[in-house]
C-alpha positions in Angstrom: 119.9 -12.1 93.4 122.1 -9.6 95.2 120.8 -7.9 98.3 121.6 -4.3 99.2 121.0 -2.9 102.6 120.3 0.9 102.5 120.7 3.1 105.5 119.0 6.4 106.3 121.7 8.4 104.6 121.3 6.6 101.3 117.6 7.1 101.2 117.9 10.8 102.3 120.5 11.4 99.6 118.1 10.0 97.0 115.1 12.0 98.3 117.1 15.2 98.5 119.0 14.7 95.3 122.3 14.9 97.2 125.7 13.5 96.4 125.4 9.8 95.9 121.7 10.0 94.8 122.7 8.6 91.3 124.1 5.4 92.8 121.0 4.8 94.9 118.7 5.6 92.0 120.6 3.0 89.9 120.0 0.4 92.6 116.3 1.3 92.6 116.2 0.8 88.8 117.8 -2.6 89.2 115.3 -3.4 92.0 112.4 -2.5 89.7 113.9 -4.9 87.1 114.1 -7.6 89.9 117.9 -8.0 89.4 118.7 -6.8 93.0 116.8 -6.6 96.3 116.8 -3.4 98.4 116.4 -3.8 102.1 116.1 -1.3 105.0 115.6 -1.7 108.7 112.5 0.0 110.0 114.6 1.7 112.6 116.5 3.5 109.7 113.1 4.4 108.2 112.2 6.0 111.5 115.5 8.0 111.3 114.5 9.3 107.9 111.0 10.2 109.0 112.1 12.0 112.2 114.7 14.0 110.3 112.1 15.3 107.9 109.5 15.7 110.7 111.9 17.8 112.8 113.0 20.1 109.9 110.0 20.2 107.5 107.0 19.2 109.6 104.7 16.2 109.8 103.0 16.6 106.4 106.2 16.6 104.5 107.6 13.7 106.6 104.4 11.7 105.8 104.8 12.5 102.1 108.4 11.2 102.1 107.3 8.1 104.1 104.7 7.4 101.5 107.3 7.6 98.7 109.5 5.1 100.5 106.7 2.7 101.4 105.6 2.7 97.7 109.0 2.0 96.4 111.0 -1.2 95.7 112.5 -1.0 99.2 111.7 -3.9 101.5 111.4 -3.0 105.2 112.6 -5.3 107.9 111.5 -5.2 111.5 114.8 -6.4 112.9 118.3 -7.3 111.7 118.5 -10.9 110.7 120.3 -13.1 108.2 118.6 -13.1 104.9 
């Protein structure tokens, strides 16, 4: 199985339907099929959350966080060899 590490920009592009969102969505589809594994560091998750919190408020940031947590994305506490 191939691992893909997503950064905050990739997840934000997907959530905001920005340039590159199609590529990230394709990876999510493959992750749902269990052909790839998607990984993100929790620090990057905090970056996504804070960006939405600062611009759109706590409620919207919490909604986006919930979408991420309920997705195929696996969260890591620290960087380590997988």
